[in-house]
TIRODREN-217872 format. One line per 4 residues: number of its first residue (from 1); their letters; for each residue x, y, z of C-alpha. Coordinates in Angstrom, 3 decimals, m for minus. Layout:
residues N
NUM = a = X Y Z | ... $
END
This chain:
residues 711
1 = mfat = 2.575 m0.683 20.042 | 2.982 1.322 23.209 | 5.343 1.473 26.165 | 3.792 0.592 29.481 $
5 = svha = 5.255 2.594 32.363 | 7.160 5.483 30.843 | 4.688 7.043 28.433 | 1.364 8.842 28.377 $
9 = hpph = 0.719 11.044 25.340 | 3.535 11.741 22.865 | 4.635 15.349 22.523 | 4.659 16.929 19.102 $
13 = gmil = 7.891 17.590 17.249 | 9.817 16.930 14.085 | 11.213 13.402 13.616 | 14.533 12.976 11.816 $
17 = vtga = 15.257 9.675 10.038 | 18.811 8.963 8.902 | 19.466 6.112 6.503 | 16.129 6.977 4.878 $
21 = sgyi = 17.091 5.254 1.626 | 18.217 2.112 3.471 | 16.337 m1.038 4.375 | 15.141 m0.104 7.889 $
25 = ggrl = 14.960 3.658 7.395 | 13.027 3.383 4.142 | 10.304 1.364 5.848 | 10.302 3.545 8.970 $
29 = wrrl = 9.548 6.858 7.260 | 6.675 5.207 5.354 | 5.154 4.049 8.646 | 5.630 7.520 10.100 $
33 = eaer = 3.948 9.070 7.060 | 1.040 6.640 7.431 | 0.611 7.851 11.036 | 0.667 11.473 9.795 $
37 = rpvr = 3.711 12.412 11.869 | 6.079 15.221 10.799 | 9.079 13.505 9.182 | 12.391 14.768 7.845 $
41 = cltr = 14.653 12.390 5.900 | 18.423 12.842 5.818 | 20.131 11.364 2.756 | 23.223 11.865 0.641 $
45 = qpel = 21.152 11.644 m2.556 | 17.964 13.657 m1.981 | 17.016 13.645 m5.673 | 16.361 9.884 m5.480 $
49 = lrsr = 14.060 10.210 m2.471 | 12.030 13.359 m3.126 | 9.813 11.683 m5.736 | 8.899 8.879 m3.308 $
53 = vqpp = 7.826 10.812 m0.206 | 4.452 12.443 0.332 | 3.909 16.046 1.504 | 4.662 17.388 4.047 $
57 = tevi = 7.615 14.986 4.520 | 10.912 16.827 4.051 | 14.052 15.531 2.343 | 17.314 17.190 3.416 $
61 = pgdv = 20.768 16.549 1.894 | 23.471 15.624 4.358 | 26.200 13.159 5.286 | 26.858 11.958 8.840 $
65 = ldla = 30.581 11.868 7.990 | 30.421 15.640 7.325 | 29.456 17.514 10.500 | 28.953 20.814 8.657 $
69 = slga = 26.205 19.283 6.484 | 24.028 18.254 9.470 | 22.998 21.615 10.920 | 19.941 22.253 8.744 $
73 = afeg = 18.687 18.700 9.180 | 18.463 19.004 13.005 | 16.547 22.299 13.183 | 13.379 21.803 15.255 $
77 = vrta = 13.943 18.055 15.648 | 12.761 16.402 18.868 | 13.451 12.721 18.034 | 16.281 11.527 15.777 $
81 = yylv = 16.632 7.965 14.467 | 20.189 6.774 13.833 | 19.911 3.940 11.272 | 23.157 4.112 9.297 $
85 = hsmg = 26.215 1.876 9.047 | 29.306 1.749 6.830 | 29.675 m1.996 6.197 | 28.787 m1.621 2.535 $
89 = gsgd = 31.338 1.136 1.926 | 35.051 1.071 1.290 | 37.718 1.434 3.970 | 37.663 0.611 7.690 $
93 = fadl = 33.933 0.443 8.464 | 34.522 0.520 12.238 | 36.417 3.810 11.983 | 33.809 5.268 9.638 $
97 = drra = 30.991 4.255 11.984 | 32.848 5.814 14.919 | 33.276 9.164 13.139 | 29.665 9.146 11.940 $
101 = ainf = 28.302 8.506 15.446 | 30.418 11.284 16.973 | 29.243 13.781 14.331 | 25.609 12.755 14.714 $
105 = aaaa = 25.698 13.042 18.519 | 27.404 16.443 18.344 | 24.847 17.829 15.891 | 21.971 16.437 17.972 $
109 = gsag = 23.338 17.973 21.156 | 23.841 21.390 19.541 | 20.281 21.385 18.171 | 18.705 20.410 21.501 $
113 = vaqi = 17.342 17.062 20.333 | 15.382 15.397 23.138 | 15.687 11.740 22.118 | 18.014 9.615 19.941 $
117 = vylg = 16.844 6.155 18.850 | 19.515 3.746 17.644 | 19.155 0.222 16.236 | 22.213 m1.886 17.067 $
121 = glgh = 23.066 m5.557 17.361 | 22.808 m8.232 20.057 | 25.857 m9.983 21.462 | 27.515 m10.486 24.825 $
125 = gdgl = 31.022 m10.820 26.189 | 34.419 m9.379 25.361 | 35.369 m11.449 22.329 | 32.780 m10.062 19.940 $
129 = slhl = 33.407 m9.864 16.224 | 34.560 m6.583 14.702 | 31.068 m5.971 13.316 | 29.192 m6.444 16.614 $
133 = asrh = 31.883 m4.648 18.626 | 31.493 m1.673 16.272 | 27.703 m1.673 16.700 | 28.076 m1.660 20.489 $
137 = evgr = 30.670 1.119 20.305 | 28.309 3.306 18.272 | 25.589 2.841 20.890 | 28.004 3.744 23.682 $
141 = llrt = 29.151 6.903 21.861 | 25.560 8.045 21.379 | 24.556 7.339 25.004 | 27.589 9.241 26.435 $
145 = sgvp = 26.967 12.282 24.224 | 24.606 13.905 26.716 | 21.511 13.274 24.564 | 19.180 10.550 25.982 $
149 = tvel = 19.521 7.513 23.707 | 17.382 4.398 23.403 | 19.548 1.620 21.993 | 17.568 m1.326 20.606 $
153 = rasi = 19.818 m4.354 20.131 | 18.447 m6.898 17.680 | 19.487 m10.218 16.158 | 19.236 m10.907 12.408 $
157 = vigs = 16.247 m9.188 10.784 | 13.850 m11.326 8.733 | 12.420 m9.408 5.815 | 12.694 m9.293 2.053 $
161 = gsas = 15.664 m7.081 1.242 | 17.562 m7.319 4.518 | 21.176 m8.444 4.084 | 20.885 m11.327 6.554 $
165 = fetv = 17.664 m12.645 5.021 | 18.984 m12.340 1.464 | 22.095 m14.255 2.501 | 19.969 m17.131 3.794 $
169 = ralv = 17.844 m16.989 0.661 | 20.848 m17.114 m1.677 | 22.362 m20.130 0.060 | 19.120 m22.109 0.110 $
173 = eqlp = 17.878 m21.185 m3.364 | 21.105 m21.698 m5.284 | 22.820 m24.599 m3.517 | 21.323 m28.106 m3.648 $
177 = lvva = 23.454 m29.042 m0.635 | 24.529 m26.384 1.877 | 27.999 m27.247 3.194 | 28.607 m24.633 5.886 $
181 = prwv = 31.073 m23.887 8.690 | 30.190 m24.741 12.257 | 28.910 m21.232 12.972 | 25.564 m22.132 11.352 $
185 = etla = 24.796 m23.993 14.610 | 25.168 m20.775 16.624 | 22.020 m19.658 18.448 | 20.209 m16.514 17.317 $
189 = qpia = 16.839 m14.883 17.924 | 15.685 m13.685 14.468 | 13.138 m10.881 14.497 | 10.657 m9.854 11.806 $
193 = iedv = 11.080 m6.446 10.189 | 7.500 m5.543 11.216 | 8.365 m6.160 14.872 | 11.542 m4.057 14.621 $
197 = ldyl = 9.502 m1.169 13.231 | 6.950 m1.564 16.042 | 9.738 m1.208 18.623 | 11.181 1.854 16.853 $
201 = lavl = 7.789 3.544 16.699 | 6.931 2.660 20.286 | 9.782 4.883 21.531 | 7.833 7.908 20.262 $
205 = efeh = 5.152 7.156 22.847 | 7.513 7.688 25.788 | 6.347 10.569 27.991 | 9.908 11.586 28.884 $
209 = pvdd = 13.276 11.020 27.170 | 14.840 7.671 28.073 | 18.488 6.661 28.130 | 18.725 2.867 28.172 $
213 = vyei = 19.538 m0.321 26.261 | 16.817 m2.792 25.309 | 17.467 m6.242 23.870 | 14.818 m7.260 21.329 $
217 = gggd = 14.420 m10.592 19.590 | 11.854 m12.825 17.939 | 9.745 m15.444 19.626 | 12.135 m18.358 18.897 $
221 = rvty = 15.729 m19.194 19.712 | 17.073 m21.077 16.694 | 20.324 m21.704 14.862 | 21.173 m20.241 11.483 $
225 = advm = 20.827 m23.753 10.070 | 17.269 m23.862 11.450 | 16.484 m20.615 9.635 | 17.770 m22.126 6.368 $
229 = reya = 15.713 m25.279 6.847 | 12.539 m23.322 7.632 | 12.998 m21.100 4.589 | 13.521 m24.192 2.416 $
233 = rqrg = 10.382 m25.801 3.862 | 8.190 m22.796 3.100 | 9.601 m22.562 m0.426 | 9.005 m26.254 m1.051 $
237 = lhrr = 12.729 m27.018 m1.466 | 14.559 m30.096 m0.203 | 17.834 m28.941 1.306 | 20.330 m30.487 3.676 $
241 = vitt = 22.675 m28.387 5.781 | 25.983 m30.092 6.587 | 28.508 m28.475 8.923 | 32.244 m28.991 8.601 $
245 = plit = 35.321 m27.315 10.128 | 36.984 m27.319 6.700 | 34.977 m24.267 5.548 | 36.895 m21.198 6.740 $
249 = aras = 35.583 m17.696 7.292 | 37.546 m16.527 4.253 | 35.963 m19.185 2.049 | 32.522 m18.254 3.414 $
253 = rrll = 33.075 m14.589 2.558 | 34.089 m15.463 m1.002 | 31.082 m17.744 m1.471 | 28.643 m15.122 m0.178 $
257 = gllt = 30.224 m12.535 m2.447 | 29.474 m14.780 m5.437 | 25.946 m15.773 m4.411 | 24.808 m12.336 m3.199 $
261 = pvyg = 26.556 m9.747 m5.396 | 24.181 m6.969 m4.294 | 24.673 m7.653 m0.571 | 28.086 m9.282 m0.885 $
265 = rvaa = 30.159 m6.686 1.019 | 27.660 m6.456 3.868 | 27.176 m10.235 4.038 | 30.933 m10.829 3.988 $
269 = amvd = 31.412 m8.356 6.844 | 28.721 m10.162 8.852 | 30.320 m13.622 8.508 | 32.602 m13.213 11.520 $
273 = slrd = 29.610 m12.085 13.618 | 27.738 m15.309 12.983 | 29.992 m17.147 15.443 | 28.590 m14.972 18.278 $
277 = etvv = 25.298 m15.871 19.907 | 22.727 m13.121 19.377 | 19.988 m13.939 21.875 | 18.116 m11.870 24.441 $
281 = nepa = 19.518 m12.167 27.967 | 17.860 m9.110 29.536 | 14.028 m9.151 29.267 | 13.573 m5.442 30.063 $
285 = adat = 11.918 m4.851 26.675 | 9.043 m7.183 27.600 | 8.189 m5.002 30.601 | 8.598 m1.697 28.732 $
289 = favr = 6.968 m2.393 25.373 | 3.704 m4.058 24.454 | 5.288 m5.580 21.329 | 5.070 m9.360 21.241 $
293 = prgv = 7.374 m10.502 18.416 | 6.394 m13.410 16.179 | 8.426 m16.606 15.758 | 10.809 m17.419 12.949 $
297 = saai = 8.270 m19.425 10.943 | 5.719 m16.592 10.972 | 8.466 m14.048 10.216 | 9.634 m15.917 7.097 $
301 = eral = 6.045 m16.493 5.973 | 5.300 m12.791 6.383 | 8.441 m11.828 4.456 | 7.461 m14.008 1.497 $
305 = vned = 3.865 m12.721 1.505 | 5.006 m9.095 1.658 | 7.382 m9.674 m1.223 | 4.598 m11.144 m3.351 $
309 = hefa = 2.393 m8.163 m2.534 | 5.117 m5.657 m3.399 | 5.732 m7.317 m6.749 | 2.029 m7.566 m7.525 $
313 = etrw = 1.683 m3.823 m6.906 | 4.762 m2.889 m8.961 | 4.280 m0.974 m12.195 | 7.384 m1.830 m14.201 $
317 = sdal = 6.845 1.164 m16.443 | 7.774 3.234 m13.374 | 10.412 0.906 m11.912 | 12.367 0.291 m15.143 $
321 = prqq = 14.104 2.806 m17.423 | 12.073 3.707 m20.485 | 14.968 4.267 m22.835 | 17.867 2.242 m21.434 $
325 = plpr = 17.872 m1.264 m22.982 | 17.735 m4.222 m20.608 | 20.370 m6.977 m20.681 | 19.539 m9.511 m23.398 $
329 = wggl = 20.768 m12.610 m21.567 | 18.990 m13.404 m18.339 | 17.234 m10.055 m17.966 | 17.346 m8.254 m14.612 $
333 = tfgr = 17.303 m9.575 m11.045 | 15.081 m8.149 m8.297 | 15.660 m10.028 m5.042 | 15.193 m13.684 m5.872 $
337 = rhls = 13.098 m12.901 m8.953 | 14.228 m12.534 m12.550 | 12.470 m10.368 m15.078 | 12.633 m9.501 m18.735 $
341 = srvv = 10.841 m6.474 m20.119 | 10.287 m4.887 m23.530 | 8.313 m1.892 m24.763 | 6.831 m0.648 m28.062 $
345 = rvdq = 5.141 2.602 m29.067 | 1.841 2.787 m30.936 | m0.060 5.740 m32.376 | m3.387 4.752 m30.774 $
349 = erde = m4.775 6.121 m27.526 | m4.602 4.062 m24.369 | m8.118 2.564 m24.611 | m7.547 1.352 m28.173 $
353 = afap = m4.068 0.059 m27.349 | m5.329 m1.968 m24.387 | m8.223 m3.655 m26.233 | m6.154 m6.421 m27.971 $
357 = iqri = m4.372 m7.135 m24.683 | m7.707 m7.698 m22.965 | m8.687 m10.203 m25.701 | m5.516 m12.300 m25.381 $
361 = ggat = m5.741 m16.086 m25.112 | m8.652 m18.410 m25.784 | m9.987 m18.230 m29.346 | m7.933 m15.069 m30.021 $
365 = gwya = m4.644 m16.839 m29.325 | m1.382 m15.256 m28.236 | m0.734 m13.110 m31.335 | 2.370 m15.087 m32.398 $
369 = dnwf = 3.785 m18.617 m32.265 | 0.465 m20.186 m31.298 | 2.018 m23.548 m32.133 | 4.450 m22.960 m29.253 $
373 = wrlr = 1.624 m22.339 m26.796 | m0.227 m25.420 m28.045 | 2.921 m27.483 m27.564 | 3.460 m25.933 m24.138 $
377 = glld = m0.137 m26.779 m23.244 | 0.385 m30.341 m24.449 | 3.488 m30.776 m22.295 | 1.695 m29.237 m19.336 $
381 = tlrg = m1.222 m31.643 m19.735 | 1.125 m34.625 m19.894 | 2.636 m33.517 m16.576 | m0.812 m33.317 m14.987 $
385 = gvgl = m1.289 m29.574 m15.480 | m4.285 m27.675 m16.808 | m2.963 m27.176 m20.357 | m4.922 m25.009 m22.784 $
389 = rrgr = m8.244 m26.710 m22.217 | m9.773 m23.995 m20.013 | m9.692 m21.199 m22.600 | m11.522 m18.042 m21.472 $
393 = rdpe = m14.824 m17.304 m19.829 | m15.551 m14.611 m22.406 | m13.495 m13.495 m25.454 | m13.988 m9.770 m24.688 $
397 = dlrv = m14.727 m9.344 m20.980 | m11.994 m10.015 m18.411 | m12.149 m9.954 m14.625 | m9.786 m10.633 m11.724 $
401 = gdtv = m9.768 m14.378 m11.068 | m10.648 m15.373 m14.644 | m8.679 m18.138 m16.333 | m6.909 m17.455 m19.629 $
405 = dfwr = m5.726 m20.865 m20.881 | m3.095 m21.845 m18.284 | m2.904 m18.318 m16.809 | m5.112 m16.589 m14.248 $
409 = verl = m5.901 m12.871 m14.007 | m4.315 m11.616 m10.796 | m4.663 m7.863 m11.317 | m6.598 m5.762 m13.815 $
413 = epsr = m6.777 m1.999 m14.221 | m9.045 m1.217 m17.186 | m7.138 0.304 m20.114 | m3.942 0.405 m18.001 $
417 = llll = m2.634 m2.902 m16.651 | m3.139 m6.669 m16.893 | m1.216 m9.107 m14.662 | m1.446 m12.831 m15.433 $
421 = aaem = m0.121 m15.540 m13.097 | 0.914 m18.808 m14.736 | m0.669 m22.035 m13.486 | 1.412 m24.350 m15.665 $
425 = qipg = 3.837 m26.952 m14.337 | 7.223 m25.164 m14.091 | 10.022 m25.091 m11.469 | 8.910 m21.799 m9.979 $
429 = rlwl = 6.274 m19.111 m10.425 | 5.781 m16.969 m13.516 | 3.884 m13.729 m14.123 | 3.154 m11.907 m17.378 $
433 = qfev = 2.301 m8.213 m17.088 | 1.092 m5.744 m19.717 | 1.012 m1.994 m19.098 | m0.242 0.791 m21.350 $
437 = dpcr = 0.832 4.361 m20.583 | 0.087 7.531 m22.536 | 2.956 9.259 m24.288 | 3.351 11.996 m26.836 $
441 = hgsl = 1.494 11.066 m30.042 | 0.196 7.718 m28.787 | 0.855 5.116 m26.092 | 3.671 2.972 m24.731 $
445 = vrqt = 2.918 m0.735 m24.357 | 5.229 m2.577 m21.957 | 5.346 m6.343 m21.550 | 7.198 m7.796 m18.536 $
449 = tvfd = 7.783 m11.409 m17.551 | 8.691 m12.068 m13.905 | 9.973 m15.476 m12.792 | 10.425 m16.653 m9.216 $
453 = pagy = 12.661 m19.751 m9.491 | 12.195 m22.691 m7.130 | 15.779 m23.540 m6.259 | 18.662 m24.234 m8.589 $
457 = vgfl = 16.400 m26.141 m11.021 | 14.409 m22.945 m11.470 | 17.606 m20.970 m12.117 | 18.642 m23.453 m14.803 $
461 = ywyv = 15.147 m23.310 m16.326 | 15.272 m19.501 m16.580 | 18.740 m19.171 m18.069 | 18.679 m22.202 m20.399 $
465 = lfpi = 15.289 m21.324 m21.903 | 15.807 m17.563 m21.827 | 16.618 m17.272 m25.586 | 13.430 m19.192 m26.485 $
469 = hhrv = 11.253 m17.227 m24.096 | 12.817 m13.944 m25.232 | 11.931 m14.729 m28.848 | 8.391 m15.951 m28.061 $
473 = fsrm = 7.451 m13.001 m25.850 | 9.082 m10.484 m28.211 | 7.073 m11.856 m31.137 | 3.950 m11.783 m28.972 $
477 = lrgi = 4.458 m8.083 m28.261 | 5.008 m7.351 m31.961 | 1.820 m9.280 m32.732 | m0.064 m7.177 m30.194 $
481 = qdai = 1.429 m4.059 m31.780 | 0.152 m5.191 m35.195 | m3.275 m5.958 m33.722 | m3.421 m2.482 m32.161 $
485 = kskp = m2.568 m0.834 m35.476 | m5.198 m2.838 m37.388 | m8.828 m1.732 m37.450 | m10.702 m3.050 m34.408 $
489 = psrs = m13.664 m5.358 m35.116 | m17.136 m3.854 m35.230 | m19.598 m4.388 m32.423 | m21.570 m6.962 m34.417 $
493 = rrrr = m18.403 m8.905 m35.230 | m17.398 m8.847 m31.559 | m20.869 m10.133 m30.630 | m20.614 m12.989 m33.131 $
497 = rrfr = m17.084 m13.775 m31.980 | m18.294 m13.934 m28.386 | m21.142 m16.254 m29.433 | m18.796 m18.583 m31.325 $
501 = arag = m16.248 m18.689 m28.510 | m18.895 m19.614 m25.979 | m20.135 m22.371 m28.274 | m16.598 m23.746 m28.748 $
505 = wesg = m16.164 m22.794 m32.431 | m12.814 m22.044 m34.101 | m13.135 m19.523 m36.961 | m11.000 m19.164 m40.069 $
509 = pral = m11.073 m17.292 m43.395 | m13.402 m19.773 m45.196 | m14.356 m22.360 m42.572 | m15.652 m22.731 m39.042 $
513 = vhvl = m14.735 m25.727 m36.864 | m16.417 m27.188 m33.793 | m14.502 m30.071 m32.192 | m16.884 m32.677 m30.793 $
517 = ptre = m16.264 m34.586 m27.535 | m13.774 m37.437 m27.913 | m15.294 m40.917 m27.948 | m14.043 m44.492 m27.841 $
521 = tggv = m10.912 m43.741 m25.841 | m11.901 m45.399 m22.634 | m8.593 m47.225 m22.326 | m6.966 m50.397 m23.615 $
525 = pesg = m9.200 m53.514 m23.712 | m8.049 m56.984 m22.716 | m7.346 m57.793 m26.361 | m4.869 m54.910 m26.526 $
529 = avqs = m6.464 m53.353 m29.628 | m6.877 m49.591 m29.158 | m9.756 m47.637 m30.733 | m9.818 m43.836 m30.860 $
533 = iqea = m12.078 m41.374 m32.676 | m11.854 m37.580 m32.751 | m14.465 m35.637 m34.712 | m15.193 m32.068 m35.679 $
537 = evlv = m18.113 m30.347 m37.360 | m16.932 m27.989 m40.115 | m18.953 m25.274 m41.864 | m17.734 m24.459 m45.401 $
541 = pfee = m19.129 m22.618 m48.448 | m21.567 m24.820 m50.340 | m19.560 m24.430 m53.560 | m16.656 m26.299 m51.972 $
545 = lerl = m18.789 m29.177 m50.711 | m18.583 m31.432 m53.782 | m14.828 m30.845 m54.118 | m14.216 m32.215 m50.628 $
549 = wrpe = m14.649 m35.845 m51.772 | m12.254 m35.579 m54.707 | m9.015 m37.575 m54.302 | m6.830 m34.489 m54.803 $
553 = tler = m8.685 m32.635 m52.022 | m8.489 m35.606 m49.689 | m4.796 m35.877 m50.480 | m4.322 m32.209 m49.602 $
557 = lags = m6.241 m32.706 m46.362 | m4.131 m35.769 m45.534 | m0.932 m33.853 m46.307 | m1.990 m31.111 m43.912 $
561 = ywrf = m2.350 m33.746 m41.183 | 1.220 m34.989 m41.621 | 2.601 m31.453 m41.827 | 0.722 m30.451 m38.681 $
565 = larv = 2.099 m33.496 m36.868 | 5.678 m32.470 m37.707 | 5.098 m28.826 m36.761 | 3.500 m29.446 m33.368 $
569 = fagl = 6.506 m31.496 m32.222 | 8.968 m28.781 m33.308 | 10.815 m31.144 m35.670 | 11.689 m33.757 m33.027 $
573 = ihvv = 9.085 m36.015 m34.619 | 8.555 m35.657 m38.357 | 7.195 m37.560 m41.334 | 9.249 m39.181 m44.082 $
577 = hewd = 7.480 m40.185 m47.338 | 8.750 m43.088 m49.456 | 6.610 m44.025 m52.474 | 3.567 m42.420 m50.839 $
581 = spti = 4.120 m44.492 m47.694 | 4.490 m42.148 m44.702 | 6.747 m43.008 m41.768 | 6.677 m41.131 m38.477 $
585 = vfls = 10.260 m40.977 m37.210 | 11.965 m39.629 m34.111 | 14.868 m37.340 m35.129 | 15.875 m39.530 m38.122 $
589 = slfp = 14.943 m42.624 m40.110 | 17.008 m44.697 m37.668 | 14.102 m44.462 m35.216 | 10.852 m45.230 m37.116 $
593 = llhf = 7.941 m44.906 m34.703 | 5.135 m45.814 m37.132 | 5.309 m46.945 m40.771 | 2.141 m46.869 m42.909 $
597 = hape = 1.192 m48.349 m46.272 | 0.312 m45.994 m49.111 | m3.104 m44.383 m48.570 | m6.315 m45.878 m49.940 $
601 = yetd = m8.845 m43.285 m51.138 | m12.604 m43.930 m51.267 | m15.272 m41.432 m52.363 | m19.042 m41.495 m52.823 $
605 = eggg = m21.904 m39.009 m52.865 | m21.928 m38.585 m49.121 | m18.249 m38.344 m48.315 | m14.679 m39.506 m48.738 $
609 = ratw = m12.049 m41.462 m46.806 | m8.274 m41.795 m46.783 | m6.971 m44.900 m44.986 | m3.370 m45.741 m44.009 $
613 = rier = m2.694 m49.305 m42.879 | m0.240 m49.502 m39.961 | 2.541 m51.866 m41.026 | 5.220 m51.695 m38.329 $
617 = gllv = 7.250 m49.371 m36.080 | 8.805 m49.016 m32.657 | 5.425 m48.106 m31.167 | 3.636 m51.166 m32.589 $
621 = akgg = 3.556 m54.472 m30.744 | 4.973 m57.396 m32.698 | 1.629 m59.184 m32.786 | m0.190 m56.114 m34.028 $
625 = rgrg = 1.787 m55.393 m37.190 | m0.404 m54.957 m40.257 | m3.660 m55.161 m38.279 | m4.471 m51.539 m37.459 $
629 = ylrl = m5.154 m48.440 m39.517 | m5.440 m44.656 m39.379 | m8.372 m43.163 m41.267 | m9.205 m39.565 m42.127 $
633 = sver = m12.768 m39.200 m43.373 | m15.145 m36.431 m44.453 | m18.919 m36.943 m44.284 | m21.728 m34.620 m45.373 $
637 = ldra = m24.282 m33.561 m42.732 | m27.811 m32.785 m43.903 | m29.038 m30.138 m41.472 | m29.900 m26.442 m41.345 $
641 = idth = m27.094 m23.960 m40.667 | m27.518 m21.371 m37.913 | m27.414 m17.942 m39.572 | m25.510 m16.488 m36.591 $
645 = lapg = m22.579 m18.785 m37.277 | m19.763 m18.423 m39.778 | m20.280 m14.760 m40.770 | m17.043 m14.934 m42.780 $
649 = vpep = m18.080 m18.074 m44.669 | m19.954 m17.216 m47.887 | m23.586 m18.315 m48.162 | m25.052 m20.779 m48.847 $
653 = raav = m23.195 m22.856 m46.297 | m22.837 m26.580 m45.771 | m21.881 m28.719 m42.764 | m19.514 m31.677 m42.899 $
657 = lvrv = m18.116 m34.066 m40.297 | m14.337 m34.608 m40.298 | m13.152 m37.677 m38.402 | m9.697 m38.920 m37.393 $
661 = evrn = m10.003 m42.588 m36.519 | m7.594 m45.245 m35.258 | m8.676 m48.908 m35.199 | m7.006 m52.140 m34.066 $
665 = fypw = m3.798 m50.447 m32.962 | m1.686 m52.660 m30.693 | 0.741 m50.480 m28.701 | 4.169 m51.872 m27.856 $
669 = lrgt = 4.193 m49.804 m24.678 | 1.391 m51.934 m23.219 | 3.670 m54.936 m22.892 | 2.539 m58.448 m22.070 $
673 = grfa = 2.095 m60.722 m19.098 | 2.606 m59.264 m15.649 | 3.699 m55.924 m17.108 | 0.498 m55.423 m19.130 $
677 = rvgt = m1.338 m53.637 m16.346 | 1.452 m51.123 m15.705 | 2.052 m50.750 m19.453 | m1.640 m50.067 m20.074 $
681 = wlys = m1.659 m47.347 m17.432 | 1.525 m45.813 m18.852 | 0.228 m45.922 m22.440 | m3.117 m44.354 m21.505 $
685 = rtql = m1.410 m41.382 m19.848 | 1.324 m40.772 m22.388 | 1.050 m42.024 m25.973 | m2.749 m42.208 m26.131 $
689 = rihv = m3.155 m38.793 m24.511 | m0.640 m37.256 m26.919 | m2.515 m38.755 m29.871 | m5.871 m37.358 m28.705 $
693 = lvct = m4.449 m33.886 m28.077 | m2.649 m33.767 m31.419 | m5.719 m34.917 m33.356 | m7.921 m32.383 m31.568 $
697 = aflr = m5.473 m29.588 m32.362 | m5.333 m30.722 m36.004 | m9.110 m30.579 m36.302 | m9.103 m27.043 m34.939 $
701 = slah = m6.464 m26.071 m37.490 | m8.833 m26.997 m40.326 | m10.463 m23.592 m39.844 | m7.374 m22.076 m41.503 $
705 = lelp = m6.824 m24.722 m44.201 | m6.848 m23.277 m47.737 | m8.538 m25.732 m50.112 | m7.967 m25.495 m53.888 $
709 = rpk = m10.166 m22.859 m55.526 | m12.531 m24.007 m58.298 | m11.137 m23.368 m61.750 $
END
């Protein structure tokens, strides 16, 4: 942006930025670098900044409270930005700010600086808070120093990382009901960080040094409560803001200190200032600058988008310590996001180490606790999510935008980085990132989970489930480590695996399973009797074919069904056997969901069947007791076997059809009379859907079932 009447072409000269490691200064020197201007950064900790700047930007040690340390920083400087404050430090911040401004002005005058640019705060009248009065005093000290000073007075700054914005975020995200003092109804003119930077940069375009005060603000005049409501709206949160005179300034400072520990001191110091209106009364900036600030809605939207972009571009292997262990409970907090990260070392080079990561999901699975991911997919499907049904487009190739079960590839750097964004139903947003970096004698593999909670429910979700997620993701990383160490599959095996995955086959050590489309689950008929059939085609060695119809083999197959049922529900639902009569119970025998008669086995030359008659249970309607049954059957298929399939299954191979069938089941949940219609809808979307998903998962698990070996 450019000034209108007081500039032509900017003269050349060094630009000094103080507060270069702070919120405003850190963004300003990056913009100056992008415009290829000569920049010098003044900081008390130069070692932390030197690795972040690009040549020829200079980093000079110095402290504005120490006049002797400022001489070298001002050599050859034409324009100096004063962007420091002492609210986050200890002691009397007003006195510290006064001393710092006097030192800065003296050093600038001695070095012949042509222009000082200072960012202060809006506010009018004599009864200003200590914070705003101090900001105005600093501007006055700089302007009376003899060096021309442009003082830009702004209201609260909207941007991820600013103290005022983080205070609003903390209140809205963590409190279901915001009970605030009356100052939240005070008018303000919030301004986006991008617009503040445009004003700061526009001063460089002045043809001659200027000594004046400009009031800058956003496009809307709103209250602090309005800012909270708009933030809540864009985050999809339902929040009410209630004002009361019972909340004192002291109580507000204590609350902000608890909710915003990183910005607590600054936020607490700003509380008293929130009672002062910070709006633009003098429109001189509109005539001098071509900047047209955005409104509060656009400013908040831009802040959230920028934050997402910054996180998406973050390499946690650079941002996190490699050796220092992270906290075990709750991980780390970055802004509103929470993350947990872990790293392992492998002996393989980066390309080999990244290969198993690129194959994750789909037919490959998640390298550990696949039952957990199946259960998570089941729960997600029941809530209307995508579940695990999508799989992968290709078991080897991966591209940005691809789906991986209930994740989507958001960023991919071949052999270096994979970022997955979760699309499951959770109270917030979740990312899973893998990075592979070279190290001495191998590679470092880092896995990082980042969670953006949606309100206090999201916070509870993160902390309550953190131990479970920590275990699951840790075991996943160890599984990836084991997969990296093992010999990678040959090209022909990868080609066959790709062919099977595209065809929907599940491979195991001695069997190959293809689940067929579900049939006869169109709903509940008028009679109330439910029918459901799930089938799978299974390829097995021919030598095992005849043994499949034996009673002992059918019994083993039936036992695997009941064990799978107990495992997939993590023990909440399990099976109790009494005299060969299985009972599905919830938690204990006090809650029998389904009780079956002892199985009936039938075998012939073409197949075998195991049938359990449904006797009673909490899930069975009173009129349907003893009428339905569950049947597990195996039937031989007489057809040729594709030679490309089942490379691990010994030849000759045979195909069989495994069927899980429910007939004449009368669900209690359906109800009777006027409630039958609602009950039918509820049953179809809960109990029936669970049954279909569980049976389908069981059929897939047959690929890994070990049948008795022939003696």
